C-alpha positions in Angstrom: 67.1 -65.4 -60.1 68.9 -64.3 -57.0 66.9 -65.2 -53.9 67.8 -62.3 -51.6 66.9 -58.6 -52.3 69.7 -56.1 -52.2 70.3 -54.5 -48.8 68.6 -51.1 -48.2 69.2 -48.4 -45.7 67.7 -45.2 -44.5 70.0 -42.2 -44.2 70.2 -42.8 -40.4 71.0 -46.4 -40.8 73.7 -45.6 -43.4 75.3 -43.1 -41.1 75.3 -45.5 -38.2 76.7 -48.4 -40.2 79.4 -46.2 -41.7 80.5 -45.0 -38.3 80.7 -48.6 -37.1 82.8 -49.7 -40.1 85.1 -46.7 -39.7 85.6 -47.5 -36.0 86.6 -51.1 -36.8 89.5 -50.1 -39.0 88.4 -52.8 -41.4 90.4 -52.0 -44.5 92.4 -53.6 -47.3 95.7 -53.5 -45.3 94.0 -54.8 -42.2 92.7 -57.8 -44.0 96.1 -58.4 -45.6 97.8 -58.2 -42.3 95.3 -60.6 -40.7 95.4 -63.4 -43.3 99.0 -63.0 -44.4 100.7 -62.6 -47.8 100.0 -66.2 -49.1 96.3 -66.2 -48.3 95.8 -62.7 -49.5 97.4 -63.5 -52.9 95.3 -66.6 -53.2 92.1 -64.8 -52.4 92.9 -62.3 -55.2 93.0 -65.3 -57.5 89.6 -66.4 -56.1 91.1 -69.2 -54.1 89.4 -69.1 -50.8 90.8 -71.9 -48.7 94.0 -70.3 -47.4 92.1 -67.2 -46.2 89.4 -69.4 -44.6 92.0 -71.4 -42.7 93.9 -68.2 -41.6 90.7 -66.6 -40.3 89.6 -69.8 -38.6 92.9 -70.0 -36.6 92.5 -66.4 -35.5 88.8 -66.9 -34.4 89.5 -70.3 -32.8 92.4 -68.9 -30.7 90.3 -66.0 -29.5 87.2 -68.2 -28.8 89.3 -70.8 -26.9 90.5 -68.3 -24.3 87.1 -66.4 -24.1 88.4 -63.3 -25.9 86.3 -61.3 -28.3 87.6 -61.7 -31.9 88.7 -58.6 -33.6 86.2 -56.8 -35.8 88.4 -57.3 -38.9 88.4 -61.1 -38.3 84.6 -61.2 -37.8 83.7 -59.0 -40.7 86.2 -60.7 -43.1 84.9 -64.2 -42.2 81.3 -63.1 -42.5 81.2 -60.9 -45.6 84.2 -61.9 -47.6 84.5 -65.6 -46.9 81.0 -66.8 -46.5 81.5 -68.0 -42.9 78.8 -67.7 -40.1 79.7 -65.8 -36.9 77.8 -65.6 -33.6 75.4 -62.7 -33.0 77.5 -61.7 -30.0 80.6 -61.3 -32.2 78.7 -59.2 -34.8 77.2 -57.1 -32.0 80.7 -56.3 -30.8 82.1 -55.6 -34.3 79.2 -53.3 -35.2 78.6 -51.6 -31.9 75.9 -49.2 -33.0 74.2 -51.2 -35.8 74.5 -54.5 -34.0 73.0 -57.8 -35.4 69.5 -56.4 -35.2 70.3 -53.5 -37.5 72.3 -55.7 -39.9 69.2 -58.0 -40.2 66.9 -55.0 -40.8 69.2 -53.6 -43.5 69.4 -57.1 -45.2 73.2 -57.6 -44.7 72.7 -60.9 -42.8 70.2 -63.7 -42.1 70.0 -66.2 -39.3 72.2 -69.3 -39.7 72.2 -72.7 -37.9 73.3 -72.4 -34.3 76.9 -73.4 -33.4 77.9 -76.5 -31.4 77.5 -74.5 -28.1 74.0 -73.5 -29.1 74.9 -69.9 -29.6 72.8 -68.0 -32.3 74.7 -67.3 -35.5 74.2 -65.3 -38.7 75.5 -65.5 -42.2 75.9 -62.9 -44.9 73.2 -62.2 -47.5 75.6 -60.2 -49.6 79.3 -59.7 -50.2 80.7 -56.6 -48.4 84.3 -55.6 -48.5 86.6 -52.6 -48.1 88.0 -50.7 -51.1 90.5 -47.9 -51.0 91.6 -45.2 -53.5 94.1 -42.4 -53.3 95.0 -39.4 -55.3 91.7 -39.3 -57.3 91.9 -35.5 -57.8 94.3 -32.8 -56.8 93.9 -32.0 -53.1 91.5 -34.9 -52.4 92.2 -37.1 -49.4 92.4 -40.8 -49.7 89.1 -42.6 -49.5 87.9 -45.9 -48.0 84.6 -47.4 -49.0 82.8 -50.6 -48.1 81.2 -52.0 -51.3 78.3 -54.5 -51.3 77.4 -56.9 -54.1 75.9 -60.3 -54.5 77.6 -63.2 -52.9 79.8 -64.8 -55.5 80.6 -68.4 -56.4 83.6 -68.2 -54.1 81.3 -67.8 -51.1 78.2 -69.9 -52.2 79.8 -72.7 -54.2 77.0 -72.3 -56.8 76.7 -71.0 -60.3 75.8 -67.3 -60.5 72.1 -66.3 -61.0 71.2 -64.4 -64.2 70.6 -61.2 -62.3 73.8 -61.5 -60.3 75.3 -58.1 -59.4 79.1 -58.4 -59.6 81.4 -56.8 -57.0 84.6 -55.0 -57.7 86.4 -57.1 -60.4 89.5 -56.7 -62.6 87.5 -55.0 -65.4 86.0 -52.5 -63.0 89.4 -51.6 -61.5 90.8 -51.3 -65.0 88.1 -48.8 -66.0 88.6 -46.8 -62.8 92.4 -46.6 -63.6 91.6 -45.3 -67.1 89.2 -42.6 -66.2 90.5 -39.0 -66.1 89.8 -37.5 -62.6 89.6 -33.8 -63.7 86.7 -31.8 -62.1 83.5 -32.0 -64.2 80.0 -30.8 -63.8 78.1 -33.9 -65.0 79.1 -37.5 -65.4 77.3 -40.6 -66.6 78.0 -44.1 -65.3 76.5 -46.2 -68.0 75.7 -49.7 -66.7 76.6 -49.0 -63.1 76.4 -52.5 -61.6 77.3 -52.3 -57.9 78.2 -48.6 -58.3 82.0 -48.7 -58.0 82.5 -46.3 -61.0 79.8 -44.1 -59.5 81.7 -43.8 -56.2 84.9 -42.8 -58.1 82.9 -40.3 -60.3 81.3 -38.6 -57.2 84.8 -37.7 -56.1 85.3 -35.2 -58.9 81.9 -34.7 -60.6 79.3 -32.3 -59.1 76.4 -34.6 -60.2 76.4 -38.2 -61.5 73.7 -40.1 -63.4 74.0 -43.9 -62.9 72.0 -46.2 -65.2 71.5 -49.9 -65.5 69.0 -52.3 -67.0 69.0 -54.2 -63.7 66.8 -52.9 -60.9 68.9 -55.0 -58.6 72.1 -53.3 -59.7 70.6 -49.8 -59.1 69.6 -51.0 -55.6 73.2 -51.9 -54.8 74.4 -48.6 -56.2 71.9 -46.8 -54.0 73.1 -48.8 -51.0 76.8 -48.3 -51.6 76.6 -44.6 -52.3 74.4 -44.1 -49.2 77.0 -46.0 -47.1 79.6 -43.7 -48.5 77.7 -40.7 -47.3 76.5 -39.5 -50.7 73.3 -37.4 -50.6 70.5 -37.9 -53.2 71.1 -34.3 -54.4 74.3 -35.4 -56.3 73.1 -38.7 -57.7 70.4 -39.7 -60.1 69.6 -43.4 -60.6 67.7 -44.4 -63.8 66.7 -47.8 -65.0 66.8 -48.8 -68.7 68.7 -50.3 -71.5 72.0 -48.6 -72.6 71.3 -44.9 -73.4 67.5 -45.0 -73.3 67.3 -43.6 -69.7 69.3 -40.5 -70.8 67.8 -39.7 -74.2 68.5 -36.1 -75.2 71.0 -35.4 -72.4 74.7 -34.6 -72.6 77.5 -35.1 -70.1 81.0 -33.8 -69.4 82.3 -37.3 -68.9 80.9 -40.8 -69.6 82.3 -44.0 -68.3 81.0 -47.5 -69.1 81.9 -51.1 -68.5 79.1 -52.3 -70.7 77.8 -55.9 -71.1 80.3 -56.5 -73.9 80.7 -60.3 -73.8 80.3 -61.9 -77.2 77.9 -64.8 -76.4 76.4 -66.4 -79.5 72.7 -67.3 -79.6 73.7 -71.0 -80.0 75.2 -70.9 -76.5 71.9 -69.6 -75.1 70.2 -72.6 -76.9 72.7 -74.9 -75.3 71.5 -73.8 -71.9 73.7 -70.9 -70.7 71.6 -68.2 -69.1 71.8 -64.5 -70.0 73.9 -62.9 -67.4 72.8 -59.2 -67.0 76.1 -57.9 -65.7 78.0 -59.1 -68.9 75.6 -60.0 -71.6 73.2 -57.8 -73.7 71.8 -60.7 -75.6 73.5 -59.3 -78.7 76.8 -57.6 -79.7 76.4 -54.3 -77.8 79.3 -52.1 -78.9 78.2 -51.7 -82.6 75.0 -50.1 -81.2 76.3 -48.3 -78.2 79.6 -46.7 -79.5 78.0 -44.8 -82.5 75.3 -43.3 -80.2 77.7 -42.0 -77.6 78.8 -39.0 -79.5 75.3 -37.4 -79.2 75.6 -37.6 -75.4 79.0 -35.7 -75.1 79.2 -32.0 -74.3 81.8 -30.1 -76.4 85.2 -31.0 -75.0 83.8 -34.1 -73.1 85.1 -37.6 -73.2 83.8 -41.1 -72.9 85.9 -44.0 -71.6 84.8 -47.6 -71.9 86.0 -51.2 -72.1 85.1 -53.6 -74.9 85.6 -56.8 -76.8 85.8 -57.2 -80.6 86.3 -60.1 -83.0 89.3 -60.8 -85.2 88.1 -62.3 -88.5 90.5 -64.0 -90.8 89.5 -61.8 -93.8 89.6 -58.5 -92.1 91.8 -56.4 -89.8 90.0 -55.8 -86.5 90.6 -52.0 -87.0 88.4 -52.0 -90.2 85.6 -53.6 -88.1 85.8 -51.4 -85.1 86.3 -48.1 -87.1 82.7 -48.5 -88.4 81.4 -48.0 -84.9 83.0 -44.6 -84.3 80.6 -41.7 -84.3 81.2 -39.0 -86.9 82.7 -35.7 -85.8 84.2 -37.4 -82.7 87.9 -38.0 -81.9 88.5 -41.7 -81.2 91.3 -43.7 -79.7 90.9 -47.5 -79.5 93.6 -49.5 -77.8 93.7 -53.3 -78.0 95.5 -54.7 -74.9 95.3 -58.4 -75.5 93.7 -61.2 -77.5 92.3 -64.6 -76.7 91.7 -67.5 -79.0 88.1 -68.7 -79.2 88.5 -71.7 -76.8 90.3 -69.5 -74.2 87.7 -66.8 -74.5 84.7 -69.1 -74.2 86.2 -71.1 -71.3 87.0 -67.9 -69.4 83.4 -66.6 -69.5 81.8 -70.0 -68.9 83.9 -70.3 -65.7 83.1 -66.7 -64.8 79.4 -67.5 -64.5 80.1 -70.7 -62.6 79.6 -73.2 -65.4 82.6 -75.5 -64.9 83.5 -79.0 -66.2 84.0 -80.0 -62.5 80.4 -79.1 -61.5 78.5 -79.8 -64.8 80.6 -81.7 -67.4 77.8 -82.1 -69.9 76.6 -78.5 -69.6 80.1 -77.1 -69.9 80.9 -79.2 -73.0 77.6 -78.3 -74.7 78.1 -74.6 -74.1 81.8 -74.6 -75.1 81.1 -76.6 -78.3 78.3 -74.1 -79.3 80.6 -71.2 -78.7 83.5 -72.7 -80.7 81.3 -73.8 -83.6 79.8 -70.3 -83.9 83.2 -68.6 -84.0 84.4 -71.2 -86.5 81.3 -70.7 -88.7 82.0 -66.9 -88.8 85.8 -67.3 -89.2 86.5 -65.6 -85.8 90.2 -66.3 -85.1 90.5 -64.4 -81.9 88.7 -61.9 -79.6 90.4 -58.6 -78.7 89.9 -56.8 -75.4 90.8 -53.1 -74.9 89.7 -49.6 -74.3 87.7 -47.0 -76.3 88.2 -43.3 -75.7 85.9 -40.8 -77.5 86.3 -37.0 -77.4 84.0 -34.3 -78.8 86.3 -31.6 -80.3 86.1 -27.9 -79.5 85.3 -25.8 -82.5 87.8 -23.1 -83.4 87.2 -19.4 -82.7 85.1 -19.1 -85.9 82.9 -22.0 -84.8 84.4 -24.4 -87.5 84.9 -28.0 -86.4 88.1 -29.7 -87.4 88.5 -33.1 -88.8 88.4 -35.7 -86.0 91.6 -37.7 -85.3 91.4 -41.5 -85.1 94.0 -43.8 -83.6 93.4 -47.6 -83.5 96.4 -49.5 -82.2 97.7 -52.5 -80.4 99.6 -51.8 -77.1 101.1 -54.8 -75.4 103.2 -53.1 -72.8 102.4 -53.1 -69.1 101.7 -49.6 -67.6 103.4 -48.8 -64.4 100.3 -47.2 -62.8 96.9 -45.7 -63.4 96.5 -44.4 -67.0 93.7 -41.8 -66.4 96.0 -38.8 -66.3 98.1 -40.0 -69.2 95.0 -40.6 -71.4 93.6 -37.2 -70.6 96.8 -35.5 -71.4 97.2 -37.5 -74.6 93.7 -36.5 -75.8 94.4 -32.8 -75.2 97.7 -33.1 -77.0 96.3 -35.0 -79.9 93.4 -32.6 -80.2 95.7 -29.6 -80.2 98.0 -31.0 -82.8 95.1 -32.0 -85.0 94.2 -28.3 -85.3 97.8 -27.4 -86.3 99.4 -27.6 -89.7 102.9 -28.7 -90.3 104.4 -25.2 -90.1 102.7 -24.6 -86.8 104.2 -27.8 -85.4 107.6 -26.9 -86.8 107.6 -23.7 -84.7 107.0 -25.6 -81.5 109.7 -25.8 -78.8 109.4 -29.4 -77.4 110.8 -30.6 -74.1 111.6 -34.2 -73.5 109.5 -35.7 -70.7 111.2 -36.3 -67.4 110.5 -40.1 -67.5 112.2 -40.7 -70.9 115.4 -42.6 -71.1 117.6 -43.8 -74.0 119.1 -47.1 -74.6 122.0 -47.7 -77.1 122.9 -51.2 -78.2 126.4 -51.7 -79.6 127.8 -54.7 -81.6 131.1 -55.7 -79.9 134.0 -53.8 -81.4 131.7 -51.1 -82.9 131.7 -47.5 -81.8 128.3 -46.6 -83.3 125.1 -48.0 -81.9 123.2 -50.5 -84.0 119.9 -49.8 -82.2 118.7 -46.8 -80.2 115.6 -47.2 -78.1 113.7 -44.3 -76.5 111.7 -45.5 -73.5 109.1 -43.9 -71.3 108.8 -44.8 -67.7 105.2 -43.6 -67.3 102.1 -43.9 -69.5 102.0 -47.2 -71.4 105.7 -47.7 -70.9 106.3 -47.5 -74.7 109.6 -48.0 -76.4 110.4 -46.5 -79.8 113.3 -47.5 -82.0 114.9 -44.3 -83.1 116.8 -43.3 -86.2 119.4 -40.6 -86.4 116.8 -37.7 -86.8 114.5 -38.9 -84.0 117.4 -39.6 -81.6 118.8 -36.1 -82.3 115.4 -34.5 -81.7 114.9 -36.2 -78.3 118.5 -35.5 -77.2 118.3 -31.8 -77.7 114.6 -31.1 -77.0 115.0 -28.8 -73.9 112.7 -26.0 -75.0 115.4 -23.7 -76.3 115.1 -24.6 -80.1 112.1 -25.0 -82.3 111.7 -28.2 -84.4 112.6 -26.3 -87.5 115.8 -25.0 -85.9 116.7 -28.6 -84.7 116.2 -29.9 -88.2 118.4 -27.2 -89.7 121.1 -27.9 -87.2 121.1 -31.6 -87.8 121.1 -31.1 -91.6 124.2 -28.9 -91.3 126.0 -31.4 -89.1 125.1 -34.5 -91.2 124.8 -33.0 -94.7 121.2 -34.2 -94.9 118.3 -32.7 -96.7 117.0 -30.0 -94.4 113.4 -30.1 -95.7 113.2 -33.9 -95.5 114.6 -33.8 -91.9 112.1 -31.1 -91.0 109.2 -33.1 -92.3 110.5 -36.2 -90.5 110.8 -34.4 -87.2 107.4 -32.8 -87.5 105.8 -36.3 -88.0 107.9 -37.6 -85.1 106.8 -34.7 -82.8 103.2 -35.4 -83.5 103.6 -39.1 -82.5 106.0 -38.6 -79.6 104.0 -35.7 -78.1 100.8 -37.7 -78.3 102.4 -40.7 -76.6 104.0 -38.6 -73.8 107.6 -38.6 -74.8 107.7 -34.9 -75.5 106.0 -32.0 -73.8 104.9 -29.0 -75.9 
């Protein structure tokens, strides 16, 4: 278990500490400027040495001439790199809180004195700036300071089973997927350090944050208090998965659940249960079907997940059995890993490495590989799951839910939250329309769509036409004559039926067949963001 308790603050202490941190200017760009491009890039890859050396040079130069080091250098060395600093330096960096207050809060603890005998402190937790912009229309940019447990990078040790993870790649991915429209109530299921809760509080009136870990809830309480969030807008509840919110519904649910597929044999080989990533069992088959009952009408759930690829079954068949009845569902597989790659990644994630513990690493890896082989697991997929509870029609009749399970390997240019929200609305609207209704629509090609034509030398007609989008997932669609014609003239003036008739007249094609083809293409292109309706 982790030895140090999570930091705690009174409202007064949180206000004072926040004022101190704001006054320092300690932000993402400030750290980048201080340590330089090379060290910053290495630190993002969890390679600490270049940043440690860069900070040491800055601190040593200031100390050599008797100058007070900058707060950014002191705070970065202390909280991000695991270096001790003098109490005088911390007093100067946090002018109101000072070392005494940081000790009371639980941010630091005494460290061995320096060579000159000066008292020093070291961090008891990781604390670092995080910034976000454009979360909701009209909202200003935000800067938070987010605390979590010290990682392997700072301690050089394997992580404890109750480790509370800081802001990682998965958390940032989920934040980028989440729609930021205004909602009344939101649920952060498995809140961890509280980064999703902080984002949700920017556009939700009230947020409920749950976690099985009391330690995680303590970090969420600290981080939201440091961000200036009052208790009237946040409810913290401890428990497993949906148990703490039984019978309640929300306008938005987000979750980065403990989805890692760790077989029991790996536990028997000595790998501890890591609360932030493991549930002790496959969690999505239990969690996903239950989410539908917790969504208000028109609400969505956005989450991350893993699923297995078996040699005798398409992954879509497996995952589709999880989807709650009466709920729209969109499952997007972004990448796959082979069993060895997957197991090695998660072993290293928890600090079990062949360099530190060759026998333990090999035993756990062998158990993982043998389990996957016994169950014919060829690969593990990673991706996103979006659920949506449909609105009934004016007569209260619920339509058939739409389901999309797909593999998307393109790299999006930016955050996907707005794109996913729009796509859910469009897919839902089209699901309620028959083909005649769609044929009467007047589509407009999206502003970010471009067309590529590939010609064989000496030929005047293109052999390949590609329709590309600049936003969203950055998809490319190979277009036939009908689809290319639809996109080229979709300016809102003509309906799909009129476009089909015009193309049929020009080419001598079958008007009804062209109409049906264009209706199907419109459903797909509009859902993916190529066309606006």
